[in-house]
C-alpha positions in Angstrom: 131.6 24.3 94.2 132.4 24.4 90.5 129.9 25.3 87.7 129.9 21.7 86.6 128.9 20.5 90.1 126.0 23.1 90.1 124.7 21.9 86.7 124.9 18.2 87.9 123.0 19.0 91.1 120.5 21.3 89.4 120.4 20.4 85.7 117.4 22.5 84.9 118.7 25.5 86.9 115.4 25.8 88.8 117.1 27.5 91.7 119.3 29.8 89.7 118.7 32.8 87.5 120.5 33.1 84.2 121.4 36.1 82.2 119.7 38.4 84.7 116.2 37.7 83.5 113.3 37.7 85.9 111.8 34.2 86.3 108.8 33.5 84.2 109.4 36.3 81.8 111.7 34.5 79.3 114.2 36.3 77.1 111.8 38.9 75.7 109.9 39.9 78.8 106.2 39.5 79.6 103.7 39.5 76.8 101.9 42.9 76.1 98.5 43.3 77.9 96.7 43.5 74.5 98.0 40.0 73.6 97.1 38.5 77.0 93.6 40.0 76.8 93.0 38.9 73.2 94.2 35.3 74.1 91.9 35.2 77.1 88.9 36.4 75.1 89.6 33.8 72.4 89.4 31.1 75.1 86.0 32.6 76.0 84.8 32.5 72.4 86.0 28.9 72.0 83.9 27.9 75.1 80.9 29.7 73.5 81.5 27.8 70.3 81.5 24.5 72.2 78.1 25.4 73.6 76.7 26.2 70.2 78.2 22.9 68.9 76.2 21.1 71.5 73.0 22.9 70.3 73.8 22.1 66.7 74.2 18.5 67.5 70.9 18.4 69.4 69.2 20.1 66.5 70.6 17.6 64.0 69.3 14.7 66.1 65.8 16.3 66.6 65.3 18.0 63.2 63.0 15.2 62.0 61.1 14.8 65.3 58.0 16.9 64.5 55.5 14.7 66.4 53.0 15.2 63.5 53.5 19.0 63.7 54.8 21.4 61.0 58.3 20.9 59.6 60.9 23.5 58.7 59.8 23.4 55.1 56.3 24.5 56.1 57.5 27.2 58.6 60.6 28.9 57.3 60.3 32.0 55.2 63.6 32.1 53.4 63.0 35.6 52.1 62.7 36.9 55.6 65.7 34.9 56.7 67.8 36.2 53.8 67.1 39.8 54.9 68.1 38.9 58.4 71.3 37.3 57.0 72.1 40.4 54.9 71.6 42.7 57.8 73.9 40.8 60.1 76.6 40.3 57.5 76.5 44.0 56.7 76.8 44.8 60.4 80.1 42.8 60.4 81.4 45.0 57.6 80.4 48.2 59.4 82.0 46.9 62.6 85.2 46.4 60.6 84.9 50.0 59.4 84.6 51.0 63.1 87.8 49.1 63.8 89.6 51.1 61.1 88.3 54.3 62.5 89.6 53.3 65.9 93.1 52.6 64.4 93.0 56.0 62.7 91.6 57.7 65.9 88.7 59.2 63.8 86.0 59.5 66.4 83.3 60.8 64.0 83.7 57.9 61.6 83.7 55.5 64.6 80.4 56.8 65.8 78.8 56.6 62.3 80.1 53.0 61.7 78.9 51.9 65.2 75.5 53.5 64.8 75.0 51.7 61.5 76.2 48.5 63.1 73.6 48.9 65.8 70.8 49.6 63.4 71.6 46.5 61.3 71.9 44.4 64.4 68.6 45.7 65.8 67.0 45.0 62.4 68.1 41.4 62.6 66.7 41.0 66.1 63.3 42.6 65.2 63.0 40.3 62.1 63.8 37.3 64.2 61.3 38.3 66.9 58.6 38.7 64.2 59.4 35.2 62.9 59.1 33.7 66.4 55.9 35.6 67.1 54.4 34.3 63.8 55.4 30.7 64.6 54.0 30.8 68.1 50.7 32.4 66.9 50.3 29.6 64.3 50.6 27.0 67.0 54.3 26.2 66.3 55.8 27.2 69.6 58.7 25.6 71.3 56.5 23.0 73.2 54.9 21.7 70.0 57.6 19.2 69.1 61.2 18.2 69.8 62.1 19.8 66.5 60.7 23.2 67.5 62.2 23.0 71.0 65.7 22.5 69.4 65.0 25.2 66.8 64.0 27.9 69.4 66.9 26.9 71.7 69.5 27.2 69.0 68.2 30.2 67.1 67.1 32.0 70.3 70.4 31.5 72.0 72.1 33.2 69.0 69.6 36.0 69.2 70.3 36.5 72.9 74.0 36.8 72.0 73.3 39.4 69.4 71.1 41.4 71.9 74.0 41.3 74.4 76.3 42.5 71.6 74.1 45.5 70.9 74.2 46.5 74.6 77.9 46.1 74.6 78.1 48.2 71.4 76.3 51.1 73.1 78.6 50.7 76.1 81.6 51.0 73.8 80.3 54.1 72.2 79.6 55.7 75.6 83.1 54.8 76.9 84.9 56.2 73.9 82.8 59.4 74.1 83.6 59.8 77.8 87.2 58.6 77.9 88.6 58.7 74.4 90.8 56.2 72.8 92.6 55.0 75.9 94.5 51.7 75.8 92.1 49.9 78.1 89.1 51.1 76.1 90.8 49.9 72.9 91.3 46.5 74.4 87.6 46.3 75.2 86.7 47.3 71.7 89.0 44.6 70.3 87.1 42.0 72.4 83.8 43.4 71.2 84.9 43.2 67.6 85.9 39.6 68.0 82.6 38.8 69.7 80.5 40.4 66.9 82.4 38.7 64.0 82.1 35.4 65.8 78.3 35.8 65.9 78.3 36.3 62.2 80.3 33.1 61.6 77.9 31.2 63.8 74.9 32.6 62.0 76.3 31.5 58.6 76.4 27.9 60.0 73.0 28.3 61.5 71.5 29.7 58.3 72.9 26.8 56.3 72.1 23.9 58.7 68.7 25.1 60.0 67.1 27.2 57.3 68.6 26.0 54.0 68.6 22.3 54.8 65.4 22.6 56.8 63.5 24.2 53.9 64.7 21.5 51.5 63.4 18.6 53.6 
């Protein structure tokens, strides 16, 4: 059987290897594990963003449904929220410094940057809990109106993500302390860094849509 006959019977060469490459690996071989892990984690982040998009949409629909209760303009303390925002955005900066320390394999700078990131993230959570406690104490809990239900769901979901990020941060510090800058640990830190920066981006949107627009109504 000639080569022409083979190409006619199997035009896409599904049953034949070419140039000695393993099937499925292409010309340059399999992708590095770091690329595969990063790609997979981006898919997770996109699914999380879809969830937050649904919460944002629900809030936009219910923002004016106060049922005679207090509105955002009456409840929101923009000074307190500004401090929350500054703390979370600064934590993103210090997380970036931790990434640079990892690249340089400087463990001391890594621990300092991560510790500061934790303190700033914990400050954000404490301020948010104080805001929630004050609202509930004044009779503006999540069951008071559809607006407050949507508010507590959206803002609270973000707060839960930040809390999970703080626990993940402590885990990363412990793993690098115990195992050093191993490749698998560095891949986990890359995922943590992506997660933390994504939370900051979501908060910027939340701060604008919920607090700034809500306080102006």
